[in-house]
C-alpha positions in Angstrom: -50.0 18.1 40.0 -52.4 20.1 37.8 -51.5 23.1 35.6 -53.6 25.9 37.2 -52.6 28.6 34.8 -55.5 30.6 33.4 -55.2 29.0 29.9 -55.0 25.5 31.3 -58.0 25.8 33.6 -60.1 27.4 30.8 -59.1 24.5 28.5 -60.5 22.1 31.1 -63.7 24.0 31.6 -66.1 21.5 29.9 -64.6 18.5 31.7 -64.8 20.4 35.0 -68.4 21.4 34.4 -69.5 18.0 33.4 -68.1 16.5 36.6 -69.6 19.3 38.7 -73.1 19.0 37.3 -73.4 15.3 36.8 -74.9 15.7 33.4 -73.2 14.8 30.1 -74.2 17.7 27.8 -72.6 15.9 24.8 -75.7 13.6 24.7 -77.8 16.5 23.5 -75.5 17.8 20.8 -76.1 17.4 17.0 -72.5 18.2 16.0 -73.8 21.4 14.5 -75.6 24.5 15.7 -78.7 22.7 17.0 -79.0 20.7 20.2 -81.9 18.9 21.8 -83.1 21.5 24.3 -86.2 19.6 25.5 -84.2 16.4 26.0 -81.7 18.3 28.1 -84.6 19.7 30.2 -86.1 16.2 30.6 -82.8 14.8 31.6 -83.3 16.2 35.1 -85.7 13.4 35.7 -88.1 15.7 37.5 -91.7 16.4 36.5 -93.3 19.7 37.5 -95.2 17.9 40.3 -92.0 16.4 41.6 -90.3 19.8 41.6 -93.3 21.3 43.5 -93.1 18.5 46.1 -89.4 19.0 46.6 -89.9 22.8 47.1 -92.8 22.5 49.5 -91.8 19.4 51.5 -88.0 19.8 51.7 -87.6 23.6 51.7 -91.0 25.1 52.6 -91.0 27.4 49.6 -93.4 28.3 46.9 -97.2 29.0 47.1 -96.4 32.6 47.6 -99.3 35.1 47.7 -100.5 37.0 44.6 -101.7 40.5 45.5 -103.6 43.1 43.6 -102.0 46.5 43.7 -105.2 48.5 43.7 -103.7 51.9 44.6 -101.0 51.7 41.9 -103.6 50.6 39.4 -105.8 53.6 40.3 -102.8 55.9 39.8 -102.0 54.4 36.5 -105.6 54.8 35.4 -105.5 58.5 36.3 -102.9 59.0 33.4 -104.4 56.5 31.0 -106.9 57.2 28.2 -110.6 56.6 28.9 -111.3 52.9 29.5 -107.6 52.0 29.8 -105.6 50.9 32.8 -105.2 47.2 33.3 -105.3 45.8 36.9 -101.8 45.3 38.3 -101.0 42.2 40.4 -97.7 41.2 42.0 -96.4 37.7 43.0 -94.7 38.3 46.4 -91.7 36.1 46.1 -89.9 38.0 48.9 -92.0 35.9 51.3 -89.9 32.8 50.2 -87.0 31.4 52.2 -84.0 33.7 51.5 -86.3 36.5 50.2 -86.5 36.0 46.4 -87.8 33.7 43.6 -84.3 32.4 43.2 -84.7 29.9 46.0 -86.9 28.0 43.6 -83.9 27.6 41.3 -81.6 26.7 44.2 -83.9 24.1 45.8 -83.9 21.7 42.8 -80.2 22.0 42.4 -79.5 21.4 46.1 -81.8 18.4 46.1 -80.0 17.0 43.1 -76.6 17.6 44.7 -77.5 15.8 47.9 -79.1 12.9 45.9 -75.9 12.4 44.0 -73.7 12.4 47.1 -71.9 15.8 46.7 -70.6 17.1 50.0 -71.1 20.8 49.1 -72.2 23.3 46.4 -70.6 26.3 44.8 -72.4 29.2 43.1 -70.9 32.1 41.2 -73.3 35.1 41.8 -73.2 38.6 43.1 -76.8 38.5 44.3 -79.9 36.9 45.5 -79.1 33.5 44.1 -76.1 33.1 46.5 -78.4 33.6 49.5 -80.9 31.1 48.0 -78.2 28.5 47.5 -76.8 29.2 51.0 -80.3 28.8 52.6 -81.1 25.6 50.8 -77.7 24.1 51.5 -78.1 24.9 55.2 -81.4 23.0 55.2 -79.9 20.1 53.3 -76.8 19.9 55.5 -74.4 20.6 52.6 -71.4 23.0 52.6 -71.7 26.1 50.5 -69.3 28.5 48.8 -70.5 31.7 47.1 -68.2 33.4 44.7 -68.9 37.1 44.2 -67.8 39.6 41.7 -67.8 42.4 44.2 -65.1 45.1 43.9 -63.4 47.3 41.5 -59.6 47.5 41.5 -59.7 50.1 44.3 -61.4 47.7 46.6 -64.7 49.5 46.5 -67.8 47.3 46.5 -71.4 48.2 45.6 -73.7 48.3 48.7 -76.2 45.9 47.2 -73.5 43.3 46.5 -72.0 43.7 50.0 -75.5 43.4 51.5 -76.0 40.1 49.7 -72.6 38.9 51.0 -73.7 39.5 54.6 -76.9 37.5 53.9 -75.0 34.6 52.4 -72.6 34.5 55.4 -75.5 34.7 57.8 -76.9 31.6 56.2 -73.7 29.7 56.7 -71.9 30.1 53.3 -68.3 30.9 52.8 -68.1 34.0 50.6 -65.2 34.5 48.2 -65.1 38.1 46.9 -63.3 39.0 43.7 -62.6 42.0 41.6 -64.5 42.5 38.4 -63.1 40.8 35.3 -62.3 37.3 34.0 -60.9 36.0 37.3 -64.4 35.2 38.5 -65.0 32.3 36.1 -61.3 31.2 36.5 -61.5 31.0 40.3 -65.0 29.4 40.1 -63.6 26.6 37.9 -60.6 26.1 40.2 -62.8 25.8 43.2 -65.1 23.3 41.6 -62.1 21.2 40.6 -60.4 21.4 44.0 -63.4 20.7 46.1 -65.4 18.3 43.9 -68.5 20.3 44.9 -71.7 20.5 42.8 -72.0 23.4 40.4 -75.3 25.0 41.6 -75.4 27.2 38.4 -78.2 29.5 37.6 -78.3 28.0 34.1 -78.6 24.2 34.6 -81.9 22.4 33.7 -82.3 21.9 37.5 -82.4 25.6 38.1 -84.8 26.4 35.3 -87.1 23.6 36.2 -87.3 25.1 39.7 -88.7 28.4 38.3 -91.4 26.6 36.3 -93.4 26.3 39.5 -93.6 30.1 39.7 -95.3 30.4 36.3 -97.6 27.5 37.1 -98.7 29.1 40.4 -99.4 32.4 38.7 -101.8 30.7 36.2 -103.5 28.7 39.0 -103.8 31.6 41.4 -105.3 33.9 38.7 -107.9 31.3 37.9 -108.8 30.8 41.5 -108.9 34.5 42.4 -110.2 36.0 39.1 -111.7 33.1 37.2 -109.3 33.6 34.3 -105.8 33.7 33.1 -103.6 36.8 33.2 -103.2 38.7 29.9 -99.6 39.9 30.4 -96.9 38.6 32.7 -93.8 40.9 33.1 -90.5 39.3 34.0 -87.3 41.1 35.0 -84.7 39.9 32.6 -81.0 39.5 33.2 -79.5 36.0 32.4 -82.9 34.8 31.1 -83.7 32.1 33.6 -86.4 34.0 35.4 -88.3 34.6 32.1 -87.6 31.1 30.7 -88.7 29.2 33.8 -91.8 31.4 34.3 -92.9 31.1 30.7 -92.4 27.3 30.7 -94.5 27.1 33.8 -97.3 29.2 32.3 -97.3 26.9 29.2 -97.4 23.8 31.4 -100.5 25.3 33.1 -102.1 25.8 29.7 -101.8 29.6 30.0 -100.9 31.6 26.9 -100.4 35.0 28.5 -98.1 37.5 26.7 -94.6 37.3 28.2 -92.8 40.6 28.5 -89.2 41.0 29.5 -88.1 44.1 31.3 -84.6 45.4 32.0 -83.0 48.5 33.4 -81.3 50.5 30.6 -77.6 50.6 31.2 -76.6 51.0 27.6 -73.1 52.3 27.2 -71.7 50.7 30.3 -69.6 47.6 30.0 -70.3 45.0 32.7 -66.7 43.8 32.8 -65.1 47.2 32.9 -63.2 48.0 36.1 -63.9 51.8 35.7 -67.6 51.4 34.9 -68.4 48.7 37.4 -69.4 51.1 40.1 -71.1 53.6 37.7 -74.1 51.4 37.5 -76.7 51.4 40.3 -78.2 48.0 39.4 -76.4 44.7 39.8 -78.9 42.6 38.0 -82.0 43.0 35.8 -80.2 45.3 33.5 -79.4 45.4 29.8 -75.8 44.6 30.4 -76.8 41.1 31.1 -80.3 41.0 29.5 -79.3 41.8 25.9 -76.2 39.7 25.5 -77.7 36.7 27.3 -80.8 36.9 25.1 -78.8 37.0 21.9 -76.3 34.3 22.9 -77.5 32.2 25.9 -74.4 29.9 25.9 -72.1 32.5 27.4 -73.0 31.1 30.8 -71.1 28.8 33.2 -72.4 25.5 31.7 -71.8 24.1 28.2 -75.4 24.7 27.2 -77.6 27.2 29.1 -81.1 26.1 30.0 -82.1 29.8 30.1 -83.1 30.7 26.6 -85.4 33.7 26.9 -86.0 34.5 23.2 -87.7 31.1 22.9 -90.5 32.5 25.1 -90.3 36.3 25.0 -93.1 38.2 23.2 -91.9 41.7 23.9 -88.8 43.3 25.5 -89.0 46.7 27.2 -86.6 48.8 29.1 -87.0 51.3 31.9 -84.5 53.8 33.4 -82.7 53.7 36.7 -84.6 56.7 38.1 -87.9 55.2 37.2 -87.2 52.0 39.1 -86.1 53.9 42.2 -89.2 56.0 42.0 -91.5 53.0 41.5 -89.9 51.4 44.6 -90.9 54.4 46.6 -94.4 54.4 45.1 -94.9 50.7 46.0 -93.9 51.5 49.6 -95.9 54.7 49.9 -99.1 53.5 48.2 -99.2 49.8 48.9 -97.2 49.5 52.1 -94.8 47.0 50.5 -91.1 47.7 50.7 -89.2 45.6 48.2 -85.9 45.5 46.5 -85.1 46.8 43.0 -85.1 43.6 40.9 -88.9 43.0 41.0 -89.5 46.7 40.9 -87.9 46.8 37.4 -90.8 44.8 36.2 -93.2 46.8 38.3 -92.1 50.1 36.7 -92.6 48.5 33.2 -96.0 47.1 34.3 -97.1 50.6 35.6 -96.5 52.0 32.1 -97.9 49.1 30.2 -101.1 49.1 32.3 -101.9 52.5 30.8 -101.9 51.0 27.3 -104.3 48.1 28.1 -108.1 48.1 28.7 -109.3 48.1 32.3 -110.6 44.6 32.1 -107.1 43.2 31.4 -104.8 41.6 34.0 -101.1 42.3 34.2 -98.9 40.3 36.6 -95.5 41.3 37.9 -94.1 37.8 38.6 -91.7 38.5 41.5 -90.6 40.7 44.3 -87.3 40.5 46.3 -86.4 41.3 49.9 -84.8 44.6 50.7 -82.2 45.5 53.3 -79.6 48.1 54.3 -77.5 47.8 51.2 -80.3 47.1 48.8 -82.4 50.1 49.9 -83.0 53.0 47.5 -81.2 55.4 49.8 -78.0 53.3 50.0 -78.0 52.9 46.2 -78.5 56.6 45.5 -75.9 57.7 48.2 -73.3 55.3 46.6 -74.1 56.7 43.1 -73.7 60.3 44.4 -70.3 59.4 45.9 -69.3 58.1 42.4 -70.1 61.4 40.8 -73.5 60.5 39.4 -75.8 63.5 39.0 -79.1 62.7 40.7 -82.1 65.0 40.2 -85.8 65.1 39.4 -86.8 65.7 35.8 -87.6 63.8 32.7 -86.2 60.2 32.7 -85.7 60.4 29.0 -82.7 62.6 29.7 -81.0 60.0 31.9 -77.5 58.9 30.8 -76.3 55.6 32.4 -73.1 56.2 34.3 -73.5 59.9 34.4 -77.0 60.7 35.7 -80.0 59.2 37.5 -83.2 61.1 36.7 -86.1 60.5 39.1 -89.4 61.3 37.4 -90.7 64.7 38.2 -94.2 63.1 37.9 -95.3 59.4 37.8 -96.9 60.0 34.4 -93.3 60.2 33.0 -92.6 56.5 33.7 -92.3 54.7 30.4 -91.7 51.2 29.0 -89.5 51.6 25.9 -89.8 48.8 23.4 -86.6 47.0 22.3 -86.3 45.9 18.6 -87.3 42.2 18.7 -86.3 41.7 15.1 -82.8 43.0 15.9 -82.5 40.7 18.9 -83.6 37.6 17.0 -81.4 38.4 14.1 -78.4 38.8 16.5 -79.0 35.4 18.0 -79.1 33.8 14.5 -75.8 35.6 13.5 -74.2 34.7 16.9 -75.1 31.1 16.5 -73.3 30.9 13.1 -70.3 33.0 14.3 -69.8 31.2 17.6 -70.1 27.7 16.2 -68.4 28.3 12.9 -71.0 26.0 11.3 -72.9 26.4 8.1 -76.6 25.9 9.1 -78.3 22.7 8.1 -82.1 22.2 7.7 -82.2 20.9 11.3 -80.3 24.0 12.4 -82.8 26.2 10.7 -85.6 24.5 12.6 -83.7 24.9 15.8 -83.0 28.6 15.2 -86.7 29.2 14.5 -87.5 27.7 17.9 -84.7 29.7 19.5 -86.1 33.0 18.2 -89.8 32.1 18.4 -90.2 32.7 14.7 -90.3 30.3 11.6 -88.0 28.9 9.0 -88.7 31.8 6.6 -87.5 34.3 9.1 -84.4 32.4 9.9 -83.5 31.8 6.2 -84.2 35.5 5.4 -81.8 36.7 8.1 -79.2 34.1 7.3 -79.1 35.4 3.8 
């Protein structure tokens, strides 16, 4: 008989996680702030070529097309200063199995689970990753449970999350839907313990290694199509795995493109608030995940997250909800591509950034996602209107998250607003000291410099 009270289960979380991932995270610890990140990544035992082979041969994913968005580029140039307006390209990850890039993360995890003899997998996610895990589990002949944070206390669920539940069930998964709050992680841990299934977490090294193929393909395709590397790659940023894996893949291809994170601005809304849960019109790719996970990655469902975006991020920009919805319509109307909001967060940012770069530069939006009934713009806006959100055309600068969605009165009003990178990096340093309770050693200072993509002097200055 186990004590399944909340406090007892949470006290066992590291033990549960270790058994459910098959990886001993203690092997990488220093006993202080630092841990051996690259050793943890290498512990998967998979090279980039091995991951690519698994994805292509076992799951028929990857090698997705890279398209130039010529009409959107031309529109951006019409608002840009003379000689400006970088060419915009998009990697069409919606053509993957399950309809998003996240199937790359799932494939490596499912392969590992089957290799280690697990009978099934569990994933805690409200979104595309659940569908990706379900699809890969189906191909591998494993059972699958997807745990969703879906409803507020009134039993009202967001249309996008409900849409994704339907997709997971269609792919053979059992979907467990919970209300917003701490019960998600508690129930997730209990199910892992009771089933002895594999933890197909978004944040294991297996998942991040799977995304490296995306960055690698971008570099190779640009060289093949254009004879050169991209100048900028824009990644929608939430938990950080998308950006981390893509950037690592670019580097493994020998590509030093500037990596820009993009999130939807939901400042002022608390992601774990029952009242505010349905006041946001984006379930991922927003600052409610992007900012806290950037400044303290180890808030995830594994002892050490393999998603560490500040290690690879050169810039962080935000766009507003109305701008993403508008860009979604622009993409459909001008390029004939109907896609979901996650990738279009990056596209909205890329449309604005293009106008600040010379015409001979290349900017790549590194993913798209499928769209469907609940993920469609109209469903999202209708739900927002039902929840009392004011929706109108105007200047997006006037948008207030949780109160209004302002669709741009003109495409020239779409902006990419820079986040304060110094503040983000400083926050990570301070969080590392606060969360661990350790006084930083010399080795910790080197680690924090790598974590923040800075140097020892920056870390020492901000520790002081």
